[in-house]
Biopython code that builds the backbone (N, CA, C, O; Angstrom):
import numpy as np
from Bio.PDB.StructureBuilder import StructureBuilder

atoms = [
    (1, "MET", "N", (5.792, -12.828, 6.820)),
    (1, "MET", "CA", (4.775, -12.073, 6.099)),
    (1, "MET", "C", (4.596, -10.711, 6.775)),
    (1, "MET", "O", (4.520, -10.622, 8.000)),
    (2, "GLU", "N", (4.532, -9.671, 5.975)),
    (2, "GLU", "CA", (4.372, -8.315, 6.473)),
    (2, "GLU", "C", (2.955, -8.104, 7.000)),
    (2, "GLU", "O", (1.996, -8.663, 6.467)),
    (3, "ALA", "N", (2.830, -7.294, 8.050)),
    (3, "ALA", "CA", (1.520, -6.964, 8.611)),
    (3, "ALA", "C", (1.066, -5.617, 8.052)),
    (3, "ALA", "O", (1.855, -4.675, 7.979)),
    (4, "ALA", "N", (-0.204, -5.528, 7.658)),
    (4, "ALA", "CA", (-0.744, -4.289, 7.086)),
    (4, "ALA", "C", (-1.668, -3.617, 8.095)),
    (4, "ALA", "O", (-2.410, -4.283, 8.817)),
    (5, "GLY", "N", (-1.612, -2.281, 8.135)),
    (5, "GLY", "CA", (-2.474, -1.497, 9.010)),
    (5, "GLY", "C", (-3.015, -0.295, 8.270)),
    (5, "GLY", "O", (-2.772, -0.137, 7.073)),
    (6, "PRO", "N", (-3.756, 0.566, 8.979)),
    (6, "PRO", "CA", (-4.430, 1.690, 8.331)),
    (6, "PRO", "C", (-3.520, 2.680, 7.613)),
    (6, "PRO", "O", (-3.897, 3.180, 6.553)),
    (7, "GLY", "N", (-2.363, 2.976, 8.135)),
    (7, "GLY", "CA", (-1.483, 3.949, 7.496)),
    (7, "GLY", "C", (-1.980, 5.375, 7.653)),
    (7, "GLY", "O", (-2.939, 5.645, 8.376)),
    (8, "LYS", "N", (-1.304, 6.281, 6.956)),
    (8, "LYS", "CA", (-1.623, 7.710, 7.022)),
    (8, "LYS", "C", (-1.853, 8.239, 5.610)),
    (8, "LYS", "O", (-1.223, 7.767, 4.663)),
    (9, "PRO", "N", (-2.755, 9.221, 5.458)),
    (9, "PRO", "CA", (-3.045, 9.751, 4.126)),
    (9, "PRO", "C", (-1.915, 10.599, 3.530)),
    (9, "PRO", "O", (-1.839, 10.745, 2.310)),
    (10, "PHE", "N", (-1.046, 11.156, 4.365)),
    (10, "PHE", "CA", (0.044, 12.000, 3.856)),
    (10, "PHE", "C", (1.369, 11.519, 4.400)),
    (10, "PHE", "O", (1.442, 11.046, 5.535)),
    (11, "PRO", "N", (2.423, 11.632, 3.602)),
    (11, "PRO", "CA", (2.478, 12.155, 2.247)),
    (11, "PRO", "C", (1.970, 11.137, 1.227)),
    (11, "PRO", "O", (1.885, 9.944, 1.518)),
    (12, "LEU", "N", (1.635, 11.618, 0.035)),
    (12, "LEU", "CA", (1.212, 10.726, -1.044)),
    (12, "LEU", "C", (2.397, 9.904, -1.535)),
    (12, "LEU", "O", (3.549, 10.324, -1.428)),
    (13, "GLY", "N", (2.101, 8.746, -2.065)),
    (13, "GLY", "CA", (3.134, 7.873, -2.613)),
    (13, "GLY", "C", (3.526, 6.796, -1.626)),
    (13, "GLY", "O", (2.812, 6.525, -0.660)),
    (14, "ALA", "N", (4.675, 6.185, -1.883)),
    (14, "ALA", "CA", (5.223, 5.152, -1.006)),
    (14, "ALA", "C", (6.337, 5.803, -0.188)),
    (14, "ALA", "O", (7.330, 6.279, -0.738)),
    (15, "THR", "N", (6.156, 5.818, 1.133)),
    (15, "THR", "CA", (7.105, 6.479, 2.013)),
    (15, "THR", "C", (7.724, 5.477, 2.975)),
    (15, "THR", "O", (7.038, 4.969, 3.862)),
    (16, "PRO", "N", (9.023, 5.181, 2.812)),
    (16, "PRO", "CA", (9.677, 4.259, 3.740)),
    (16, "PRO", "C", (9.816, 4.892, 5.122)),
    (16, "PRO", "O", (10.096, 6.085, 5.246)),
    (17, "CYS", "N", (9.620, 4.087, 6.147)),
    (17, "CYS", "CA", (9.785, 4.484, 7.538)),
    (17, "CYS", "C", (10.710, 3.463, 8.197)),
    (17, "CYS", "O", (11.108, 2.486, 7.561)),
    (18, "ALA", "N", (11.048, 3.678, 9.445)),
    (18, "ALA", "CA", (11.974, 2.778, 10.146)),
    (18, "ALA", "C", (11.460, 1.341, 10.196)),
    (18, "ALA", "O", (12.249, 0.400, 10.121)),
    (19, "ASP", "N", (10.141, 1.163, 10.322)),
    (19, "ASP", "CA", (9.607, -0.188, 10.505)),
    (19, "ASP", "C", (8.683, -0.658, 9.387)),
    (19, "ASP", "O", (7.948, -1.629, 9.569)),
    (20, "GLY", "N", (8.704, 0.015, 8.228)),
    (20, "GLY", "CA", (7.860, -0.408, 7.107)),
    (20, "GLY", "C", (7.703, 0.686, 6.073)),
    (20, "GLY", "O", (8.523, 1.600, 5.986)),
    (21, "VAL", "N", (6.634, 0.584, 5.284)),
    (21, "VAL", "CA", (6.371, 1.554, 4.217)),
    (21, "VAL", "C", (4.906, 1.984, 4.294)),
    (21, "VAL", "O", (4.008, 1.151, 4.409)),
    (22, "ASN", "N", (4.678, 3.308, 4.230)),
    (22, "ASN", "CA", (3.329, 3.858, 4.176)),
    (22, "ASN", "C", (2.991, 4.134, 2.707)),
    (22, "ASN", "O", (3.771, 4.754, 1.984)),
    (23, "PHE", "N", (1.828, 3.668, 2.286)),
    (23, "PHE", "CA", (1.345, 3.895, 0.916)),
    (23, "PHE", "C", (0.128, 4.805, 0.964)),
    (23, "PHE", "O", (-0.759, 4.622, 1.798)),
    (24, "SER", "N", (0.087, 5.786, 0.067)),
    (24, "SER", "CA", (-1.075, 6.657, -0.038)),
    (24, "SER", "C", (-1.269, 7.038, -1.501)),
    (24, "SER", "O", (-0.335, 7.482, -2.169)),
    (25, "VAL", "N", (-2.501, 6.858, -1.988)),
    (25, "VAL", "CA", (-2.800, 7.137, -3.388)),
    (25, "VAL", "C", (-4.138, 7.887, -3.470)),
    (25, "VAL", "O", (-5.066, 7.597, -2.715)),
    (26, "PHE", "N", (-4.224, 8.835, -4.379)),
    (26, "PHE", "CA", (-5.449, 9.609, -4.596)),
    (26, "PHE", "C", (-6.327, 8.923, -5.633)),
    (26, "PHE", "O", (-5.853, 8.521, -6.696)),
    (27, "SER", "N", (-7.591, 8.797, -5.319)),
    (27, "SER", "CA", (-8.575, 8.374, -6.320)),
    (27, "SER", "C", (-9.952, 8.818, -5.863)),
    (27, "SER", "O", (-10.479, 8.330, -4.863)),
    (28, "ARG", "N", (-10.517, 9.737, -6.597)),
    (28, "ARG", "CA", (-11.833, 10.268, -6.250)),
    (28, "ARG", "C", (-12.947, 9.268, -6.533)),
    (28, "ARG", "O", (-13.943, 9.245, -5.810)),
    (29, "HIS", "N", (-12.804, 8.441, -7.568)),
    (29, "HIS", "CA", (-13.908, 7.590, -8.003)),
    (29, "HIS", "C", (-13.718, 6.100, -7.738)),
    (29, "HIS", "O", (-14.595, 5.303, -8.070)),
    (30, "ALA", "N", (-12.592, 5.707, -7.146)),
    (30, "ALA", "CA", (-12.357, 4.280, -6.887)),
    (30, "ALA", "C", (-13.360, 3.746, -5.869)),
    (30, "ALA", "O", (-13.695, 4.415, -4.892)),
    (31, "THR", "N", (-13.819, 2.553, -6.116)),
    (31, "THR", "CA", (-14.683, 1.875, -5.146)),
    (31, "THR", "C", (-13.889, 0.823, -4.376)),
    (31, "THR", "O", (-14.389, 0.237, -3.415)),
    (32, "GLY", "N", (-12.648, 0.589, -4.804)),
    (32, "GLY", "CA", (-11.760, -0.334, -4.124)),
    (32, "GLY", "C", (-10.355, -0.189, -4.657)),
    (32, "GLY", "O", (-10.154, 0.218, -5.801)),
    (33, "VAL", "N", (-9.381, -0.521, -3.827)),
    (33, "VAL", "CA", (-7.975, -0.445, -4.211)),
    (33, "VAL", "C", (-7.271, -1.687, -3.655)),
    (33, "VAL", "O", (-7.586, -2.154, -2.561)),
    (34, "PHE", "N", (-6.317, -2.209, -4.422)),
    (34, "PHE", "CA", (-5.497, -3.338, -3.998)),
    (34, "PHE", "C", (-4.037, -2.936, -4.103)),
    (34, "PHE", "O", (-3.642, -2.262, -5.055)),
    (35, "LEU", "N", (-3.240, -3.342, -3.138)),
    (35, "LEU", "CA", (-1.796, -3.170, -3.186)),
    (35, "LEU", "C", (-1.198, -4.530, -3.526)),
    (35, "LEU", "O", (-1.375, -5.493, -2.779)),
    (36, "CYS", "N", (-0.497, -4.610, -4.640)),
    (36, "CYS", "CA", (0.135, -5.858, -5.081)),
    (36, "CYS", "C", (1.627, -5.746, -4.836)),
    (36, "CYS", "O", (2.273, -4.812, -5.312)),
    (37, "LEU", "N", (2.177, -6.701, -4.090)),
    (37, "LEU", "CA", (3.599, -6.737, -3.781)),
    (37, "LEU", "C", (4.256, -7.861, -4.568)),
    (37, "LEU", "O", (3.715, -8.963, -4.665)),
    (38, "PHE", "N", (5.416, -7.579, -5.124)),
    (38, "PHE", "CA", (6.142, -8.536, -5.952)),
    (38, "PHE", "C", (7.486, -8.864, -5.312)),
    (38, "PHE", "O", (8.123, -7.996, -4.717)),
    (39, "SER", "N", (7.911, -10.105, -5.435)),
    (39, "SER", "CA", (9.204, -10.527, -4.888)),
    (39, "SER", "C", (10.363, -10.045, -5.755)),
    (39, "SER", "O", (11.426, -9.700, -5.240)),
    (40, "HIS", "N", (10.156, -10.022, -7.086)),
    (40, "HIS", "CA", (11.201, -9.627, -8.031)),
    (40, "HIS", "C", (10.600, -8.735, -9.113)),
    (40, "HIS", "O", (9.408, -8.831, -9.405)),
    (41, "GLU", "N", (11.404, -7.885, -9.698)),
    (41, "GLU", "CA", (10.900, -6.916, -10.671)),
    (41, "GLU", "C", (10.306, -7.542, -11.928)),
    (41, "GLU", "O", (9.477, -6.903, -12.576)),
    (42, "HIS", "N", (10.686, -8.748, -12.298)),
    (42, "HIS", "CA", (10.183, -9.373, -13.521)),
    (42, "HIS", "C", (9.064, -10.380, -13.263)),
    (42, "HIS", "O", (8.642, -11.077, -14.186)),
    (43, "ASP", "N", (8.581, -10.466, -12.032)),
    (43, "ASP", "CA", (7.486, -11.401, -11.723)),
    (43, "ASP", "C", (6.214, -10.997, -12.451)),
    (43, "ASP", "O", (5.888, -9.813, -12.540)),
    (44, "ASP", "N", (5.503, -11.981, -12.968)),
    (44, "ASP", "CA", (4.218, -11.730, -13.625)),
    (44, "ASP", "C", (3.072, -11.677, -12.627)),
    (44, "ASP", "O", (2.048, -11.046, -12.890)),
    (45, "GLU", "N", (3.232, -12.327, -11.499)),
    (45, "GLU", "CA", (2.175, -12.402, -10.485)),
    (45, "GLU", "C", (2.704, -11.853, -9.152)),
    (45, "GLU", "O", (3.866, -12.074, -8.809)),
    (46, "PRO", "N", (1.860, -11.145, -8.406)),
    (46, "PRO", "CA", (2.303, -10.650, -7.101)),
    (46, "PRO", "C", (2.491, -11.800, -6.112)),
    (46, "PRO", "O", (1.810, -12.823, -6.188)),
    (47, "SER", "N", (3.427, -11.611, -5.185)),
    (47, "SER", "CA", (3.611, -12.584, -4.116)),
    (47, "SER", "C", (2.573, -12.376, -3.020)),
    (47, "SER", "O", (2.287, -13.287, -2.243)),
    (48, "ARG", "N", (2.013, -11.170, -2.965)),
    (48, "ARG", "CA", (0.963, -10.861, -1.978)),
    (48, "ARG", "C", (0.098, -9.731, -2.512)),
    (48, "ARG", "O", (0.603, -8.775, -3.100)),
    (49, "THR", "N", (-1.208, -9.847, -2.306)),
    (49, "THR", "CA", (-2.156, -8.797, -2.676)),
    (49, "THR", "C", (-2.950, -8.437, -1.429)),
    (49, "THR", "O", (-3.522, -9.305, -0.770)),
    (50, "ILE", "N", (-2.977, -7.141, -1.112)),
    (50, "ILE", "CA", (-3.668, -6.661, 0.087)),
    (50, "ILE", "C", (-4.768, -5.698, -0.349)),
    (50, "ILE", "O", (-4.503, -4.733, -1.066)),
    (51, "GLU", "N", (-5.981, -5.955, 0.078)),
    (51, "GLU", "CA", (-7.115, -5.083, -0.257)),
    (51, "GLU", "C", (-7.225, -3.954, 0.763)),
    (51, "GLU", "O", (-7.166, -4.187, 1.970)),
    (52, "PHE", "N", (-7.385, -2.745, 0.271)),
    (52, "PHE", "CA", (-7.640, -1.593, 1.138)),
    (52, "PHE", "C", (-9.090, -1.673, 1.601)),
    (52, "PHE", "O", (-9.991, -1.880, 0.788)),
    (53, "ASP", "N", (-9.315, -1.511, 2.887)),
    (53, "ASP", "CA", (-10.666, -1.497, 3.454)),
    (53, "ASP", "C", (-11.127, -0.037, 3.503)),
    (53, "ASP", "O", (-10.496, 0.769, 4.188)),
    (54, "PRO", "N", (-12.201, 0.330, 2.803)),
    (54, "PRO", "CA", (-12.616, 1.739, 2.769)),
    (54, "PRO", "C", (-12.979, 2.301, 4.149)),
    (54, "PRO", "O", (-12.979, 3.518, 4.335)),
    (55, "ARG", "N", (-13.286, 1.439, 5.105)),
    (55, "ARG", "CA", (-13.619, 1.928, 6.457)),
    (55, "ARG", "C", (-12.385, 2.344, 7.247)),
    (55, "ARG", "O", (-12.470, 3.237, 8.090)),
    (56, "THR", "N", (-11.235, 1.712, 6.992)),
    (56, "THR", "CA", (-10.023, 2.009, 7.768)),
    (56, "THR", "C", (-8.867, 2.525, 6.922)),
    (56, "THR", "O", (-7.923, 3.105, 7.458)),
    (57, "ASN", "N", (-8.925, 2.323, 5.600)),
    (57, "ASN", "CA", (-7.821, 2.714, 4.723)),
    (57, "ASN", "C", (-8.193, 3.830, 3.759)),
    (57, "ASN", "O", (-7.574, 3.970, 2.704)),
    (58, "ARG", "N", (-9.194, 4.619, 4.107)),
    (58, "ARG", "CA", (-9.607, 5.705, 3.220)),
    (58, "ARG", "C", (-9.949, 6.938, 4.039)),
    (58, "ARG", "O", (-10.674, 6.868, 5.031)),
    (59, "THR", "N", (-9.397, 8.089, 3.590)),
    (59, "THR", "CA", (-9.728, 9.385, 4.174)),
    (59, "THR", "C", (-10.072, 10.291, 3.005)),
    (59, "THR", "O", (-9.184, 10.708, 2.261)),
    (60, "GLY", "N", (-11.345, 10.599, 2.834)),
    (60, "GLY", "CA", (-11.774, 11.395, 1.684)),
    (60, "GLY", "C", (-11.449, 10.656, 0.397)),
    (60, "GLY", "O", (-11.913, 9.536, 0.184)),
    (61, "ASP", "N", (-10.648, 11.284, -0.466)),
    (61, "ASP", "CA", (-10.256, 10.685, -1.750)),
    (61, "ASP", "C", (-8.894, 9.995, -1.675)),
    (61, "ASP", "O", (-8.352, 9.591, -2.703)),
    (62, "LEU", "N", (-8.338, 9.856, -0.473)),
    (62, "LEU", "CA", (-7.025, 9.240, -0.300)),
    (62, "LEU", "C", (-7.155, 7.847, 0.311)),
    (62, "LEU", "O", (-7.789, 7.666, 1.350)),
    (63, "TRP", "N", (-6.551, 6.882, -0.345)),
    (63, "TRP", "CA", (-6.499, 5.495, 0.134)),
    (63, "TRP", "C", (-5.102, 5.285, 0.693)),
    (63, "TRP", "O", (-4.118, 5.601, 0.025)),
    (64, "HIS", "N", (-4.997, 4.753, 1.915)),
    (64, "HIS", "CA", (-3.700, 4.664, 2.572)),
    (64, "HIS", "C", (-3.569, 3.363, 3.357)),
    (64, "HIS", "O", (-4.551, 2.802, 3.844)),
    (65, "MET", "N", (-2.323, 2.902, 3.464)),
    (65, "MET", "CA", (-2.034, 1.645, 4.165)),
    (65, "MET", "C", (-0.573, 1.651, 4.598)),
    (65, "MET", "O", (0.294, 2.133, 3.869)),
    (66, "PHE", "N", (-0.302, 1.118, 5.784)),
    (66, "PHE", "CA", (1.063, 0.944, 6.259)),
    (66, "PHE", "C", (1.374, -0.543, 6.273)),
    (66, "PHE", "O", (0.621, -1.332, 6.844)),
    (67, "VAL", "N", (2.478, -0.927, 5.647)),
    (67, "VAL", "CA", (2.886, -2.336, 5.613)),
    (67, "VAL", "C", (4.155, -2.466, 6.455)),
    (67, "VAL", "O", (5.252, -2.118, 6.019)),
    (68, "ARG", "N", (3.973, -2.975, 7.670)),
    (68, "ARG", "CA", (5.076, -3.161, 8.613)),
    (68, "ARG", "C", (6.004, -4.269, 8.103)),
    (68, "ARG", "O", (5.549, -5.319, 7.651)),
    (69, "GLY", "N", (7.303, -4.014, 8.185)),
    (69, "GLY", "CA", (8.293, -5.000, 7.785)),
    (69, "GLY", "C", (8.712, -4.912, 6.328)),
    (69, "GLY", "O", (9.686, -5.553, 5.934)),
    (70, "LEU", "N", (8.003, -4.138, 5.518)),
    (70, "LEU", "CA", (8.368, -3.982, 4.108)),
    (70, "LEU", "C", (9.580, -3.053, 4.013)),
    (70, "LEU", "O", (9.638, -2.035, 4.704)),
    (71, "LYS", "N", (10.515, -3.390, 3.188)),
    (71, "LYS", "CA", (11.759, -2.634, 3.056)),
    (71, "LYS", "C", (11.712, -1.685, 1.848)),
    (71, "LYS", "O", (11.010, -1.961, 0.875)),
    (72, "PRO", "N", (12.458, -0.569, 1.906)),
    (72, "PRO", "CA", (12.572, 0.314, 0.746)),
    (72, "PRO", "C", (13.082, -0.475, -0.457)),
    (72, "PRO", "O", (13.914, -1.371, -0.311)),
    (73, "GLY", "N", (12.585, -0.142, -1.639)),
    (73, "GLY", "CA", (12.978, -0.836, -2.861)),
    (73, "GLY", "C", (12.068, -1.987, -3.222)),
    (73, "GLY", "O", (12.301, -2.671, -4.219)),
    (74, "ALA", "N", (11.019, -2.218, -2.419)),
    (74, "ALA", "CA", (10.069, -3.287, -2.723)),
    (74, "ALA", "C", (9.342, -2.962, -4.029)),
    (74, "ALA", "O", (9.137, -1.794, -4.361)),
    (75, "PHE", "N", (8.962, -3.986, -4.749)),
    (75, "PHE", "CA", (8.239, -3.825, -6.019)),
    (75, "PHE", "C", (6.749, -3.927, -5.736)),
    (75, "PHE", "O", (6.291, -4.884, -5.112)),
    (76, "TYR", "N", (5.993, -2.932, -6.201)),
    (76, "TYR", "CA", (4.552, -2.891, -5.919)),
    (76, "TYR", "C", (3.807, -2.219, -7.057)),
    (76, "TYR", "O", (4.397, -1.558, -7.912)),
    (77, "LEU", "N", (2.512, -2.402, -7.044)),
    (77, "LEU", "CA", (1.607, -1.624, -7.886)),
    (77, "LEU", "C", (0.240, -1.612, -7.215)),
    (77, "LEU", "O", (-0.062, -2.441, -6.357)),
    (78, "TYR", "N", (-0.582, -0.644, -7.632)),
    (78, "TYR", "CA", (-1.939, -0.534, -7.086)),
    (78, "TYR", "C", (-2.894, -1.164, -8.059)),
    (78, "TYR", "O", (-4.100, -1.190, -7.811)),
]
sb = StructureBuilder()
sb.init_structure("model")
sb.init_model(0)
sb.init_chain("A")
sb.init_seg("    ")
for serial, (resi, resn, name, xyz) in enumerate(atoms, 1):
    if name == "N":
        sb.init_residue(resn, " ", resi, " ")
    sb.init_atom(name, np.array(xyz, "f"), 0.0, 1.0, " ", f" {name:<3s}", serial, name[0])
structure = sb.get_structure()
């Protein structure tokens, strides 16, 4: 199972790194954000859902999270 941490607000989007993927999304009015990870592109249900904590995963209007161990090409949605 991948470990999730605070991540960085920039750059926006999903950015692969050597040891995982950094996610950053803009939302001025969101009160919460979830990152849903899927095992396969045609799955109806996520294999894992991670909630962004506004105290550690938010900088201004940017919600961000780093998922250690996640590989480029992973299927996700917010």
